[in-house]
C-alpha positions as MATLAB code, in Angstrom:
seq = 'MGSERIGIDEYFLKLATVVAERSTCCRHHVGAVAVRGKHVLATGYNGAPSGFDDCLKLGCLRDKLGLSTGVQRELCRAVHAEENVVVQAALHRTSLRGSTVYCTHTSCVTCARLLVNCGVERFVSCGVYNTDCEAVFEAGKIELDVLGWPSSVIKTLE';
ca = [
     -52.723  -13.032   79.866;
     -49.129  -12.554   80.949;
     -47.132  -14.739   78.537;
     -45.589  -13.361   75.351;
     -45.309  -15.432   72.239;
     -41.724  -15.879   70.985;
     -40.788  -14.468   67.595;
     -40.475  -16.639   64.511;
     -36.668  -16.340   64.346;
     -36.276  -17.408   67.979;
     -38.716  -20.276   67.388;
     -36.732  -21.719   64.482;
     -33.362  -21.097   66.178;
     -34.663  -23.071   69.172;
     -35.615  -25.877   66.790;
     -32.082  -25.804   65.350;
     -30.634  -26.210   68.852;
     -32.873  -29.230   69.465;
     -31.838  -30.735   66.107;
     -28.179  -30.224   67.155;
     -28.753  -32.587   70.078;
     -28.682  -35.484   67.558;
     -25.106  -34.618   66.522;
     -22.493  -37.356   66.739;
     -19.546  -34.948   66.640;
     -17.326  -34.766   69.718;
     -16.291  -31.136   69.062;
     -19.364  -29.177   67.982;
     -23.062  -29.947   67.994;
     -24.564  -28.137   65.020;
     -28.189  -28.177   63.906;
     -29.890  -26.672   60.872;
     -33.534  -26.169   59.911;
     -34.655  -25.099   56.425;
     -37.887  -23.109   56.433;
     -40.118  -21.483   53.831;
     -43.339  -19.667   54.624;
     -42.988  -20.528   58.329;
     -43.023  -24.248   57.491;
     -40.139  -26.645   58.125;
     -38.795  -28.148   54.904;
     -35.902  -30.219   56.275;
     -33.545  -30.572   59.225;
     -29.931  -31.656   59.524;
     -27.221  -32.097   62.115;
     -23.502  -32.812   61.870;
     -22.266  -36.360   62.093;
     -21.017  -39.396   60.224;
     -22.867  -40.490   57.081;
     -25.890  -42.697   57.632;
     -24.872  -46.242   58.542;
     -21.225  -45.347   59.282;
     -19.602  -45.682   62.684;
     -19.400  -42.216   64.218;
     -17.073  -40.297   66.506;
     -19.135  -41.149   69.580;
     -18.162  -44.790   68.950;
     -14.712  -44.395   67.361;
     -13.449  -41.159   68.903;
     -12.623  -37.953   67.055;
     -10.275  -38.571   64.141;
      -9.289  -34.882   64.107;
      -8.302  -35.026   67.787;
      -6.264  -38.174   67.133;
      -4.435  -36.378   64.294;
      -3.965  -33.178   66.327;
      -5.880  -31.035   63.814;
      -7.366  -27.720   64.853;
     -10.865  -26.614   63.892;
     -11.329  -25.453   60.321;
      -8.255  -27.041   58.714;
      -8.121  -30.127   56.494;
     -11.873  -30.615   56.610;
     -11.538  -33.730   54.454;
      -9.986  -35.487   57.466;
     -13.267  -35.609   59.354;
     -16.038  -38.193   59.465;
     -18.779  -35.606   59.793;
     -21.188  -34.370   57.195;
     -22.065  -30.784   58.166;
     -25.552  -29.862   59.351;
     -26.107  -27.606   56.325;
     -25.064  -30.422   53.976;
     -27.479  -32.765   55.726;
     -30.348  -30.283   55.488;
     -29.734  -30.101   51.719;
     -29.552  -33.909   51.468;
     -32.774  -34.368   53.449;
     -34.572  -31.836   51.257;
     -33.308  -33.625   48.129;
     -34.323  -37.066   49.427;
     -37.857  -35.747   49.910;
     -37.860  -33.840   46.604;
     -38.164  -30.488   48.326;
     -36.608  -27.396   46.826;
     -34.793  -24.993   49.154;
     -35.177  -22.110   46.669;
     -36.443  -19.045   48.523;
     -35.956  -20.630   51.941;
     -34.349  -19.491   55.160;
     -31.863  -21.773   56.894;
     -31.657  -21.460   60.674;
     -28.422  -22.874   62.046;
     -26.694  -22.942   65.406;
     -23.383  -21.803   63.859;
     -22.316  -19.850   60.783;
     -21.302  -21.954   57.777;
     -17.955  -22.980   56.407;
     -17.204  -21.747   52.887;
     -18.160  -25.068   51.297;
     -21.580  -25.122   52.969;
     -22.112  -21.444   52.144;
     -21.499  -22.186   48.442;
     -23.874  -25.137   48.591;
     -26.634  -22.978   50.101;
     -26.112  -20.326   47.415;
     -26.561  -22.985   44.723;
     -29.760  -24.198   46.409;
     -31.294  -20.725   46.152;
     -31.456  -20.076   49.902;
     -32.361  -16.417   50.512;
     -31.565  -15.985   54.202;
     -29.277  -17.626   56.751;
     -29.955  -17.050   60.452;
     -27.452  -18.205   63.042;
     -27.164  -18.312   66.806;
     -23.410  -17.902   66.896;
     -20.323  -17.361   64.781;
     -18.281  -20.470   63.961;
     -16.215  -18.535   61.452;
     -16.616  -15.502   59.218;
     -15.522  -17.216   55.992;
     -19.136  -17.530   54.850;
     -19.816  -13.786   54.898;
     -18.249  -12.982   51.502;
     -19.878  -16.032   49.887;
     -23.308  -15.132   51.258;
     -22.895  -11.512   50.144;
     -21.860  -12.511   46.615;
     -24.662  -15.082   46.494;
     -27.237  -12.598   47.786;
     -28.033  -14.568   50.937;
     -28.995  -12.309   53.831;
     -26.963  -13.243   56.926;
     -28.285  -12.555   60.421;
     -26.461  -13.618   63.599;
     -29.025  -13.183   66.359;
     -27.412  -14.858   69.361;
     -28.480  -17.929   71.248;
     -32.190  -18.259   72.015;
     -33.400  -18.845   75.527;
     -33.116  -22.486   76.548;
     -36.326  -22.132   78.516;
     -39.283  -23.906   76.948;
     -42.451  -22.113   77.995;
     -45.570  -24.208   78.241;
     -48.913  -23.855   79.928;
     -49.624  -26.601   82.426;
];
């Protein structure tokens, strides 16, 4: 009838981009969606811990300190999207073993290690934040796919 159905990877990457819209980071909006068997297990975005004042209110601490991206991560208010997806799964007693994590950006090394320990089998990303995760994912037997950004067009029938 003229309209093609989007693939499952594009579908979940689009969901990750929508999740990223909740980010409270002034530098990068990152969203993550954990999926198993085509069912969403948990979502997460980057931002200050629950109940804390965030960078949208206080300004970016890293900018104030003149820190570039990727250095001295401990001097940041944000919990990463991948960390938050793990926390949300844990809060709801949901295992991520055997899951796929769809994320807007590739992981930092710390998040990559965390996902390995959770038993994640596949990591699908829109774009490359850094390549530090590649060796960790390879050693941890997590398949890494960088597929590019999905279309921002939402197709509906009116």
